[in-house]
N, CA, C and O atoms as a CHARMM CRD file, in Angstrom:
* protein
*
  300
    1    1 UNK  N    178.44500 209.44400  29.72100 PROA 1      0.00000
    2    1 UNK  CA   177.12200 209.98500  29.47400 PROA 1      0.00000
    3    1 UNK  C    176.08000 209.08700  30.14800 PROA 1      0.00000
    4    1 UNK  O    176.09600 207.86900  29.97000 PROA 1      0.00000
    5    2 UNK  N    175.19700 209.68000  30.90100 PROA 2      0.00000
    6    2 UNK  CA   174.14600 208.93100  31.58000 PROA 2      0.00000
    7    2 UNK  C    172.94700 208.75800  30.65600 PROA 2      0.00000
    8    2 UNK  O    172.62000 209.63000  29.85100 PROA 2      0.00000
    9    3 UNK  N    172.31800 207.63100  30.79600 PROA 3      0.00000
   10    3 UNK  CA   171.12100 207.35100  30.00500 PROA 3      0.00000
   11    3 UNK  C    169.89200 207.57900  30.87700 PROA 3      0.00000
   12    3 UNK  O    169.88700 207.21400  32.05200 PROA 3      0.00000
   13    4 UNK  N    168.86900 208.16900  30.31700 PROA 4      0.00000
   14    4 UNK  CA   167.64200 208.42600  31.06300 PROA 4      0.00000
   15    4 UNK  C    166.92500 207.10500  31.35800 PROA 4      0.00000
   16    4 UNK  O    167.05700 206.13500  30.61100 PROA 4      0.00000
   17    5 UNK  N    166.18100 207.08200  32.43500 PROA 5      0.00000
   18    5 UNK  CA   165.39300 205.90300  32.78000 PROA 5      0.00000
   19    5 UNK  C    164.31600 205.66800  31.72400 PROA 5      0.00000
   20    5 UNK  O    163.74600 206.61800  31.18700 PROA 5      0.00000
   21    6 UNK  N    164.04900 204.42500  31.43800 PROA 6      0.00000
   22    6 UNK  CA   163.04200 204.06000  30.43700 PROA 6      0.00000
   23    6 UNK  C    161.85800 203.43100  31.15500 PROA 6      0.00000
   24    6 UNK  O    162.02200 202.48300  31.92200 PROA 6      0.00000
   25    7 UNK  N    160.66900 203.95600  30.90700 PROA 7      0.00000
   26    7 UNK  CA   159.46000 203.44800  31.55800 PROA 7      0.00000
   27    7 UNK  C    158.94700 202.21400  30.81800 PROA 7      0.00000
   28    7 UNK  O    158.39700 202.31200  29.72100 PROA 7      0.00000
   29    8 UNK  N    159.13700 201.05900  31.43800 PROA 8      0.00000
   30    8 UNK  CA   158.71000 199.79400  30.84000 PROA 8      0.00000
   31    8 UNK  C    157.48600 199.22400  31.55600 PROA 8      0.00000
   32    8 UNK  O    157.13300 198.06500  31.33700 PROA 8      0.00000
   33    9 UNK  N    156.82900 200.02500  32.41500 PROA 9      0.00000
   34    9 UNK  CA   155.72900 199.51200  33.22400 PROA 9      0.00000
   35    9 UNK  C    154.56100 199.00300  32.38100 PROA 9      0.00000
   36    9 UNK  O    153.94000 198.00000  32.73500 PROA 9      0.00000
   37   10 UNK  N    154.25500 199.67200  31.28000 PROA 10     0.00000
   38   10 UNK  CA   153.14600 199.22400  30.43400 PROA 10     0.00000
   39   10 UNK  C    153.46300 197.90000  29.75300 PROA 10     0.00000
   40   10 UNK  O    152.57100 197.07900  29.53700 PROA 10     0.00000
   41   11 UNK  N    154.71400 197.69500  29.41900 PROA 11     0.00000
   42   11 UNK  CA   155.11000 196.45100  28.76300 PROA 11     0.00000
   43   11 UNK  C    155.15600 195.31200  29.78100 PROA 11     0.00000
   44   11 UNK  O    154.60900 194.23700  29.53400 PROA 11     0.00000
   45   12 UNK  N    155.80600 195.54400  30.92400 PROA 12     0.00000
   46   12 UNK  CA   155.87800 194.50600  31.95400 PROA 12     0.00000
   47   12 UNK  C    154.51800 194.21900  32.57500 PROA 12     0.00000
   48   12 UNK  O    154.28000 193.10900  33.05100 PROA 12     0.00000
   49   13 UNK  N    153.63300 195.19000  32.57600 PROA 13     0.00000
   50   13 UNK  CA   152.31300 195.01100  33.16100 PROA 13     0.00000
   51   13 UNK  C    151.28700 194.38200  32.22300 PROA 13     0.00000
   52   13 UNK  O    150.20300 194.00300  32.66800 PROA 13     0.00000
   53   14 UNK  N    151.60600 194.26300  30.94200 PROA 14     0.00000
   54   14 UNK  CA   150.67700 193.69800  29.96800 PROA 14     0.00000
   55   14 UNK  C    150.65600 192.17600  30.09900 PROA 14     0.00000
   56   14 UNK  O    151.67900 191.52600  29.88200 PROA 14     0.00000
   57   15 UNK  N    149.52100 191.60700  30.44500 PROA 15     0.00000
   58   15 UNK  CA   149.41400 190.16200  30.66600 PROA 15     0.00000
   59   15 UNK  C    149.72300 189.34300  29.41900 PROA 15     0.00000
   60   15 UNK  O    150.17000 188.20200  29.53600 PROA 15     0.00000
   61   16 UNK  N    149.49900 189.89000  28.24100 PROA 16     0.00000
   62   16 UNK  CA   149.77900 189.17100  26.99400 PROA 16     0.00000
   63   16 UNK  C    151.27200 188.92200  26.80200 PROA 16     0.00000
   64   16 UNK  O    151.66000 187.94000  26.16800 PROA 16     0.00000
   65   17 UNK  N    152.10600 189.79700  27.34200 PROA 17     0.00000
   66   17 UNK  CA   153.54400 189.69000  27.13100 PROA 17     0.00000
   67   17 UNK  C    154.24700 188.80700  28.16200 PROA 17     0.00000
   68   17 UNK  O    155.36800 188.35900  27.92000 PROA 17     0.00000
   69   18 UNK  N    153.61500 188.55300  29.29700 PROA 18     0.00000
   70   18 UNK  CA   154.26900 187.80300  30.37000 PROA 18     0.00000
   71   18 UNK  C    154.67300 186.40800  29.91700 PROA 18     0.00000
   72   18 UNK  O    153.85100 185.64000  29.41700 PROA 18     0.00000
   73   19 UNK  N    155.95600 186.09100  30.10000 PROA 19     0.00000
   74   19 UNK  CA   156.49500 184.80400  29.70200 PROA 19     0.00000
   75   19 UNK  C    156.83800 184.71600  28.22200 PROA 19     0.00000
   76   19 UNK  O    157.25800 183.66400  27.74100 PROA 19     0.00000
   77   20 UNK  N    156.66000 185.81100  27.50300 PROA 20     0.00000
   78   20 UNK  CA   156.93700 185.82800  26.06800 PROA 20     0.00000
   79   20 UNK  C    158.13200 186.72200  25.73700 PROA 20     0.00000
   80   20 UNK  O    158.58300 187.52500  26.55400 PROA 20     0.00000
   81   21 UNK  N    158.62400 186.55500  24.52000 PROA 21     0.00000
   82   21 UNK  CA   159.62900 187.44300  23.95900 PROA 21     0.00000
   83   21 UNK  C    158.90500 188.59900  23.29000 PROA 21     0.00000
   84   21 UNK  O    157.87600 188.39900  22.64500 PROA 21     0.00000
   85   22 UNK  N    159.44000 189.81700  23.44000 PROA 22     0.00000
   86   22 UNK  CA   158.85800 190.97600  22.77800 PROA 22     0.00000
   87   22 UNK  C    159.92400 191.66900  21.93500 PROA 22     0.00000
   88   22 UNK  O    161.08900 191.75200  22.32400 PROA 22     0.00000
   89   23 UNK  N    159.50400 192.16400  20.77500 PROA 23     0.00000
   90   23 UNK  CA   160.36700 192.95600  19.90000 PROA 23     0.00000
   91   23 UNK  C    159.86300 194.39000  19.97000 PROA 23     0.00000
   92   23 UNK  O    158.67100 194.64800  19.80400 PROA 23     0.00000
   93   24 UNK  N    160.79400 195.33400  20.22100 PROA 24     0.00000
   94   24 UNK  CA   160.40300 196.73100  20.41100 PROA 24     0.00000
   95   24 UNK  C    161.18000 197.65900  19.48700 PROA 24     0.00000
   96   24 UNK  O    162.27800 197.34600  19.02700 PROA 24     0.00000
   97   25 UNK  N    160.56800 198.81200  19.23400 PROA 25     0.00000
   98   25 UNK  CA   161.23700 199.90100  18.53200 PROA 25     0.00000
   99   25 UNK  C    161.14700 201.14200  19.40900 PROA 25     0.00000
  100   25 UNK  O    160.41000 201.16400  20.39400 PROA 25     0.00000
  101   26 UNK  N    161.89600 202.16600  19.04500 PROA 26     0.00000
  102   26 UNK  CA   161.92300 203.42700  19.80500 PROA 26     0.00000
  103   26 UNK  C    162.18400 203.17800  21.28400 PROA 26     0.00000
  104   26 UNK  O    161.58300 203.81500  22.14900 PROA 26     0.00000
  105   27 UNK  N    163.08000 202.25200  21.56000 PROA 27     0.00000
  106   27 UNK  CA   163.36000 201.83100  22.93000 PROA 27     0.00000
  107   27 UNK  C    163.85600 202.97200  23.80700 PROA 27     0.00000
  108   27 UNK  O    163.48700 203.04900  24.97900 PROA 27     0.00000
  109   28 UNK  N    164.68600 203.86200  23.26300 PROA 28     0.00000
  110   28 UNK  CA   165.29300 204.91300  24.07800 PROA 28     0.00000
  111   28 UNK  C    164.35200 206.07100  24.38700 PROA 28     0.00000
  112   28 UNK  O    164.59400 206.82100  25.33300 PROA 28     0.00000
  113   29 UNK  N    163.28400 206.23300  23.60900 PROA 29     0.00000
  114   29 UNK  CA   162.37100 207.34800  23.84400 PROA 29     0.00000
  115   29 UNK  C    161.03700 206.88100  24.42400 PROA 29     0.00000
  116   29 UNK  O    160.66800 207.26100  25.53600 PROA 29     0.00000
  117   30 UNK  N    160.32900 206.06600  23.67300 PROA 30     0.00000
  118   30 UNK  CA   159.03800 205.55300  24.12100 PROA 30     0.00000
  119   30 UNK  C    158.88800 204.14600  23.54800 PROA 30     0.00000
  120   30 UNK  O    158.45300 203.99200  22.40700 PROA 30     0.00000
  121   31 UNK  N    159.24000 203.11100  24.32500 PROA 31     0.00000
  122   31 UNK  CA   159.22200 201.75100  23.78900 PROA 31     0.00000
  123   31 UNK  C    157.85200 201.34600  23.23000 PROA 31     0.00000
  124   31 UNK  O    156.81600 201.55800  23.86000 PROA 31     0.00000
  125   32 UNK  N    157.88100 200.76000  22.03900 PROA 32     0.00000
  126   32 UNK  CA   156.65400 200.28500  21.40400 PROA 32     0.00000
  127   32 UNK  C    156.87200 198.84200  20.96400 PROA 32     0.00000
  128   32 UNK  O    157.81700 198.54600  20.23300 PROA 32     0.00000
  129   33 UNK  N    155.99900 197.95200  21.40700 PROA 33     0.00000
  130   33 UNK  CA   156.09500 196.54200  21.02700 PROA 33     0.00000
  131   33 UNK  C    155.53500 196.37300  19.62000 PROA 33     0.00000
  132   33 UNK  O    154.41000 196.77900  19.32900 PROA 33     0.00000
  133   34 UNK  N    156.35000 195.76200  18.75000 PROA 34     0.00000
  134   34 UNK  CA   155.91000 195.51200  17.37200 PROA 34     0.00000
  135   34 UNK  C    155.55300 194.04700  17.15300 PROA 34     0.00000
  136   34 UNK  O    154.87500 193.71500  16.18100 PROA 34     0.00000
  137   35 UNK  N    156.00800 193.15800  18.05500 PROA 35     0.00000
  138   35 UNK  CA   155.66900 191.73600  17.96100 PROA 35     0.00000
  139   35 UNK  C    155.97300 191.06500  19.29500 PROA 35     0.00000
  140   35 UNK  O    156.81800 191.52900  20.06100 PROA 35     0.00000
  141   36 UNK  N    155.27100 189.97000  19.56000 PROA 36     0.00000
  142   36 UNK  CA   155.59200 189.13300  20.71900 PROA 36     0.00000
  143   36 UNK  C    155.24600 187.69000  20.39100 PROA 36     0.00000
  144   36 UNK  O    154.34100 187.41800  19.60200 PROA 36     0.00000
  145   37 UNK  N    155.99300 186.75000  21.02000 PROA 37     0.00000
  146   37 UNK  CA   155.79700 185.32300  20.75700 PROA 37     0.00000
  147   37 UNK  C    156.46600 184.51000  21.86200 PROA 37     0.00000
  148   37 UNK  O    157.22400 185.04900  22.66900 PROA 37     0.00000
  149   38 UNK  N    156.18300 183.22600  21.89000 PROA 38     0.00000
  150   38 UNK  CA   156.75100 182.33000  22.90700 PROA 38     0.00000
  151   38 UNK  C    158.24800 182.10500  22.72100 PROA 38     0.00000
  152   38 UNK  O    158.96700 181.89900  23.69900 PROA 38     0.00000
  153   39 UNK  N    158.73300 182.14100  21.46200 PROA 39     0.00000
  154   39 UNK  CA   160.14600 181.85900  21.20900 PROA 39     0.00000
  155   39 UNK  C    160.83900 183.07200  20.57800 PROA 39     0.00000
  156   39 UNK  O    160.20200 183.92300  19.95600 PROA 39     0.00000
  157   40 UNK  N    162.14200 183.12300  20.75500 PROA 40     0.00000
  158   40 UNK  CA   162.94000 184.18700  20.16100 PROA 40     0.00000
  159   40 UNK  C    162.85500 184.13100  18.63700 PROA 40     0.00000
  160   40 UNK  O    162.69500 185.16300  17.98500 PROA 40     0.00000
  161   41 UNK  N    162.96200 182.94200  18.07300 PROA 41     0.00000
  162   41 UNK  CA   162.88800 182.77400  16.61700 PROA 41     0.00000
  163   41 UNK  C    161.56600 183.31700  16.07000 PROA 41     0.00000
  164   41 UNK  O    161.55000 184.02300  15.06100 PROA 41     0.00000
  165   42 UNK  N    160.47800 182.99000  16.72700 PROA 42     0.00000
  166   42 UNK  CA   159.15700 183.41200  16.25200 PROA 42     0.00000
  167   42 UNK  C    158.95900 184.92700  16.36200 PROA 42     0.00000
  168   42 UNK  O    158.37400 185.53500  15.46500 PROA 42     0.00000
  169   43 UNK  N    159.43700 185.54300  17.44400 PROA 43     0.00000
  170   43 UNK  CA   159.25800 186.98600  17.58400 PROA 43     0.00000
  171   43 UNK  C    160.09100 187.74000  16.54300 PROA 43     0.00000
  172   43 UNK  O    159.64800 188.76400  16.02300 PROA 43     0.00000
  173   44 UNK  N    161.28500 187.24500  16.23900 PROA 44     0.00000
  174   44 UNK  CA   162.09600 187.87500  15.20100 PROA 44     0.00000
  175   44 UNK  C    161.45200 187.72500  13.82500 PROA 44     0.00000
  176   44 UNK  O    161.49300 188.64200  13.00500 PROA 44     0.00000
  177   45 UNK  N    160.86200 186.56700  13.58600 PROA 45     0.00000
  178   45 UNK  CA   160.16600 186.31600  12.31700 PROA 45     0.00000
  179   45 UNK  C    158.97200 187.26800  12.16200 PROA 45     0.00000
  180   45 UNK  O    158.78200 187.86100  11.10000 PROA 45     0.00000
  181   46 UNK  N    158.17200 187.41100  13.22100 PROA 46     0.00000
  182   46 UNK  CA   157.00900 188.30100  13.17800 PROA 46     0.00000
  183   46 UNK  C    157.42200 189.75500  12.97500 PROA 46     0.00000
  184   46 UNK  O    156.79700 190.48100  12.20200 PROA 46     0.00000
  185   47 UNK  N    158.48100 190.17900  13.67400 PROA 47     0.00000
  186   47 UNK  CA   158.95300 191.55700  13.53400 PROA 47     0.00000
  187   47 UNK  C    159.44000 191.81400  12.10700 PROA 47     0.00000
  188   47 UNK  O    159.15300 192.86000  11.52400 PROA 47     0.00000
  189   48 UNK  N    160.16700 190.86400  11.55700 PROA 48     0.00000
  190   48 UNK  CA   160.67500 191.02600  10.18900 PROA 48     0.00000
  191   48 UNK  C    159.52400 191.10000   9.18200 PROA 48     0.00000
  192   48 UNK  O    159.58700 191.87500   8.22700 PROA 48     0.00000
  193   49 UNK  N    158.48000 190.30400   9.38700 PROA 49     0.00000
  194   49 UNK  CA   157.31300 190.33400   8.50500 PROA 49     0.00000
  195   49 UNK  C    156.63200 191.70700   8.53100 PROA 49     0.00000
  196   49 UNK  O    155.99900 192.11300   7.55600 PROA 49     0.00000
  197   50 UNK  N    156.77000 192.40800   9.64900 PROA 50     0.00000
  198   50 UNK  CA   156.18000 193.74600   9.77800 PROA 50     0.00000
  199   50 UNK  C    157.14000 194.85000   9.33100 PROA 50     0.00000
  200   50 UNK  O    156.81300 196.03400   9.41600 PROA 50     0.00000
  201   51 UNK  N    158.33700 194.45400   8.84900 PROA 51     0.00000
  202   51 UNK  CA   159.29100 195.43000   8.33000 PROA 51     0.00000
  203   51 UNK  C    160.34100 195.90300   9.31400 PROA 51     0.00000
  204   51 UNK  O    161.04000 196.87800   9.03900 PROA 51     0.00000
  205   52 UNK  N    160.47000 195.24300  10.45000 PROA 52     0.00000
  206   52 UNK  CA   161.45800 195.62300  11.45900 PROA 52     0.00000
  207   52 UNK  C    162.56500 194.57300  11.50100 PROA 52     0.00000
  208   52 UNK  O    162.41000 193.51400  12.10900 PROA 52     0.00000
  209   53 UNK  N    163.69300 194.88400  10.84200 PROA 53     0.00000
  210   53 UNK  CA   164.79300 193.92800  10.73500 PROA 53     0.00000
  211   53 UNK  C    165.66900 193.86300  11.97800 PROA 53     0.00000
  212   53 UNK  O    166.25000 192.81600  12.26500 PROA 53     0.00000
  213   54 UNK  N    165.77500 194.95800  12.71900 PROA 54     0.00000
  214   54 UNK  CA   166.67400 195.01900  13.87800 PROA 54     0.00000
  215   54 UNK  C    165.97800 195.58300  15.11800 PROA 54     0.00000
  216   54 UNK  O    166.41800 196.60300  15.64800 PROA 54     0.00000
  217   55 UNK  N    164.91000 194.95300  15.59000 PROA 55     0.00000
  218   55 UNK  CA   164.25600 195.46500  16.80500 PROA 55     0.00000
  219   55 UNK  C    165.06400 195.09100  18.03600 PROA 55     0.00000
  220   55 UNK  O    165.89000 194.18000  17.99500 PROA 55     0.00000
  221   56 UNK  N    164.82300 195.78800  19.11300 PROA 56     0.00000
  222   56 UNK  CA   165.37700 195.38800  20.39000 PROA 56     0.00000
  223   56 UNK  C    164.48200 194.27500  20.91600 PROA 56     0.00000
  224   56 UNK  O    163.25800 194.40900  20.90100 PROA 56     0.00000
  225   57 UNK  N    165.07500 193.18000  21.38200 PROA 57     0.00000
  226   57 UNK  CA   164.29200 192.02300  21.82300 PROA 57     0.00000
  227   57 UNK  C    164.64400 191.69300  23.26600 PROA 57     0.00000
  228   57 UNK  O    165.81200 191.69700  23.65300 PROA 57     0.00000
  229   58 UNK  N    163.61000 191.40800  24.05400 PROA 58     0.00000
  230   58 UNK  CA   163.81300 190.97600  25.43400 PROA 58     0.00000
  231   58 UNK  C    162.71100 189.99900  25.81100 PROA 58     0.00000
  232   58 UNK  O    161.65100 189.96200  25.18500 PROA 58     0.00000
  233   59 UNK  N    162.97700 189.21300  26.83900 PROA 59     0.00000
  234   59 UNK  CA   161.96200 188.28100  27.33500 PROA 59     0.00000
  235   59 UNK  C    161.35500 188.86500  28.60200 PROA 59     0.00000
  236   59 UNK  O    162.07500 189.27200  29.51500 PROA 59     0.00000
  237   60 UNK  N    160.04500 188.90300  28.65200 PROA 60     0.00000
  238   60 UNK  CA   159.32900 189.43700  29.80900 PROA 60     0.00000
  239   60 UNK  C    159.04800 188.27900  30.77300 PROA 60     0.00000
  240   60 UNK  O    158.44300 187.28200  30.37700 PROA 60     0.00000
  241   61 UNK  N    159.47400 188.40000  32.01500 PROA 61     0.00000
  242   61 UNK  CA   159.24900 187.30600  32.97100 PROA 61     0.00000
  243   61 UNK  C    157.76400 187.11900  33.28500 PROA 61     0.00000
  244   61 UNK  O    156.96900 188.05300  33.18100 PROA 61     0.00000
  245   62 UNK  N    157.41300 185.89900  33.66800 PROA 62     0.00000
  246   62 UNK  CA   156.02600 185.61500  34.04700 PROA 62     0.00000
  247   62 UNK  C    155.66500 186.35500  35.32900 PROA 62     0.00000
  248   62 UNK  O    154.52900 186.79500  35.50900 PROA 62     0.00000
  249   63 UNK  N    156.64600 186.48300  36.21500 PROA 63     0.00000
  250   63 UNK  CA   156.41900 187.15600  37.49100 PROA 63     0.00000
  251   63 UNK  C    157.57400 188.12600  37.73000 PROA 63     0.00000
  252   63 UNK  O    158.74000 187.73500  37.67600 PROA 63     0.00000
  253   64 UNK  N    157.24900 189.37100  37.99100 PROA 64     0.00000
  254   64 UNK  CA   158.27200 190.38000  38.25600 PROA 64     0.00000
  255   64 UNK  C    158.56500 190.37900  39.75300 PROA 64     0.00000
  256   64 UNK  O    157.67900 190.60000  40.57900 PROA 64     0.00000
  257   65 UNK  N    159.82700 190.12500  40.07800 PROA 65     0.00000
  258   65 UNK  CA   160.24100 190.08800  41.47800 PROA 65     0.00000
  259   65 UNK  C    161.05900 191.32700  41.80700 PROA 65     0.00000
  260   65 UNK  O    161.78600 191.82900  40.95000 PROA 65     0.00000
  261   66 UNK  N    160.95400 191.82400  43.02700 PROA 66     0.00000
  262   66 UNK  CA   161.74900 193.00000  43.39600 PROA 66     0.00000
  263   66 UNK  C    163.23100 192.64900  43.48200 PROA 66     0.00000
  264   66 UNK  O    163.60000 191.52800  43.83300 PROA 66     0.00000
  265   67 UNK  N    164.04900 193.60400  43.16300 PROA 67     0.00000
  266   67 UNK  CA   165.49600 193.43700  43.27600 PROA 67     0.00000
  267   67 UNK  C    165.95700 194.26900  44.45500 PROA 67     0.00000
  268   67 UNK  O    165.67800 195.46600  44.53000 PROA 67     0.00000
  269   68 UNK  N    166.65800 193.63700  45.37000 PROA 68     0.00000
  270   68 UNK  CA   167.15700 194.33000  46.54600 PROA 68     0.00000
  271   68 UNK  C    168.67300 194.26300  46.51400 PROA 68     0.00000
  272   68 UNK  O    169.24200 193.18200  46.36000 PROA 68     0.00000
  273   69 UNK  N    169.31600 195.37200  46.65300 PROA 69     0.00000
  274   69 UNK  CA   170.77600 195.33600  46.67900 PROA 69     0.00000
  275   69 UNK  C    171.32600 196.68900  46.31800 PROA 69     0.00000
  276   69 UNK  O    170.52700 197.59800  46.09400 PROA 69     0.00000
  277   70 UNK  N    172.54600 196.89100  46.24700 PROA 70     0.00000
  278   70 UNK  CA   173.58000 195.97900  46.73800 PROA 70     0.00000
  279   70 UNK  C    173.69800 196.08000  48.26900 PROA 70     0.00000
  280   70 UNK  O    173.22900 197.03500  48.88700 PROA 70     0.00000
  281   71 UNK  N    174.31800 195.09600  48.83400 PROA 71     0.00000
  282   71 UNK  CA   174.54700 195.14900  50.26100 PROA 71     0.00000
  283   71 UNK  C    175.90200 194.52200  50.53700 PROA 71     0.00000
  284   71 UNK  O    176.44300 193.79400  49.70500 PROA 71     0.00000
  285   72 UNK  N    176.43100 194.80200  51.68400 PROA 72     0.00000
  286   72 UNK  CA   177.73100 194.24500  52.07400 PROA 72     0.00000
  287   72 UNK  C    177.58600 193.60300  53.44900 PROA 72     0.00000
  288   72 UNK  O    176.92300 194.14400  54.33500 PROA 72     0.00000
  289   73 UNK  N    178.20300 192.46500  53.61000 PROA 73     0.00000
  290   73 UNK  CA   178.19600 191.76900  54.89500 PROA 73     0.00000
  291   73 UNK  C    179.38300 192.27300  55.70700 PROA 73     0.00000
  292   73 UNK  O    180.53200 192.11200  55.29400 PROA 73     0.00000
  293   74 UNK  N    179.11500 192.87100  56.83900 PROA 74     0.00000
  294   74 UNK  CA   180.17400 193.41100  57.67900 PROA 74     0.00000
  295   74 UNK  C    180.10300 192.74300  59.04100 PROA 74     0.00000
  296   74 UNK  O    179.04600 192.68300  59.66800 PROA 74     0.00000
  297   75 UNK  N    181.24400 192.24400  59.48500 PROA 75     0.00000
  298   75 UNK  CA   181.28100 191.59200  60.81800 PROA 75     0.00000
  299   75 UNK  C    181.63800 192.58800  61.87800 PROA 75     0.00000
  300   75 UNK  O    181.71900 192.23500  63.05500 PROA 75     0.00000
């Protein structure tokens, strides 16, 4: 079964989240950030305080770099 693409542009584009951990809900339909913090421990603590025991958590990079690939080296 294929999974539909998830639009994360608003999350990756938000300057407040860059370099931080974010906790999200409704990840498969419309991701919504419920907490963010500098550390994984702190973001989980904040999410739990808001009533979200099992959010999806990821770290947003400070700088988004393009990914190029795959490629094969052929002589």
